[in-house]
C-alpha positions as CSV (number, residue, x, y, z in Angstrom):
1,M,40.3,46.2,29.7
2,R,39.9,44.8,26.2
3,T,36.8,47.0,25.7
4,V,38.7,50.2,26.6
5,V,41.5,49.3,24.2
6,A,39.1,48.4,21.4
7,V,37.2,51.7,21.8
8,A,40.4,53.7,21.8
9,F,41.6,51.9,18.7
10,L,38.3,52.5,17.0
11,C,38.3,56.2,17.8
12,G,41.9,56.5,16.5
13,V,41.0,54.8,13.3
14,S,37.8,56.6,12.6
15,A,39.0,60.2,13.3
16,P,40.9,60.6,10.0
17,C,37.9,59.2,8.1
18,M,35.6,61.7,9.7
19,A,37.9,64.6,9.0
20,Q,38.1,63.5,5.3
21,E,34.3,63.3,5.1
22,M,33.9,66.9,6.4
23,S,36.2,68.5,3.9
24,P,34.8,67.7,0.4
25,N,37.0,66.9,-2.6
26,F,36.1,68.7,-5.8
27,L,36.1,66.8,-9.0
28,K,36.9,68.4,-12.4
29,K,34.1,66.6,-14.2
30,E,30.9,64.8,-13.3
31,P,31.2,61.1,-12.8
32,Y,29.4,58.8,-15.2
33,F,28.1,56.4,-12.5
34,L,26.8,57.8,-9.2
35,S,25.0,55.7,-6.6
36,P,21.6,56.9,-5.3
37,W,21.7,59.7,-2.7
38,S,25.5,60.1,-2.9
39,V,26.8,63.6,-3.2
40,V,29.8,64.9,-5.2
41,Y,31.1,68.4,-5.8
42,V,32.1,69.3,-9.3
43,D,34.3,72.3,-10.0
44,N,34.1,72.5,-13.8
45,G,33.5,76.3,-14.1
46,T,29.7,76.1,-15.0
47,C,28.5,77.8,-11.8
48,G,30.7,80.9,-11.8
49,V,33.3,82.3,-9.5
50,G,33.4,80.9,-5.9
51,K,30.7,78.3,-6.6
52,V,30.7,74.6,-7.3
53,M,28.1,72.2,-8.6
54,K,26.6,69.8,-6.0
55,V,25.4,66.7,-7.7
56,T,23.2,64.2,-5.9
57,G,22.6,60.7,-7.3
58,A,19.1,59.4,-8.1
59,I,17.3,56.1,-8.4
60,G,16.5,54.6,-11.8
61,A,15.1,56.9,-14.5
62,L,15.0,59.9,-12.2
63,R,17.4,62.7,-13.0
64,R,20.3,63.7,-10.8
65,K,19.9,66.8,-8.8
66,K,22.3,69.6,-9.7
67,V,22.6,72.8,-7.6
68,C,25.3,75.5,-7.6
69,V,26.5,76.1,-4.0
70,P,29.2,78.5,-2.7
71,M,32.4,76.8,-1.7
72,G,34.0,77.5,1.7
73,P,36.5,80.4,2.0
74,E,39.5,78.1,2.5
75,Q,38.7,76.2,-0.7
76,A,38.0,79.4,-2.6
77,S,41.3,81.0,-1.6
78,R,43.2,77.8,-2.6
79,T,41.5,77.6,-6.0
80,F,42.2,81.2,-6.9
81,A,45.7,81.4,-5.5
82,T,47.1,78.7,-7.8
83,P,48.2,79.9,-11.2
């Protein structure tokens, strides 16, 4: 019985965390420190309309990987609808 309650509690707690992970937050500027292999999306206007820069952290002296990727339609409509 304790196992069932523990599993139900764990599922209830982890569901909001997983939902937050699936919808990325867009930063306005690139962070100074970024741990290796972590990914952030930066919406600073350098990639053009409907795109954001995906920045992946690197180890040591290696450079960060920066790629322009299209943002989802729900984020794009929210970005352009605000004045």
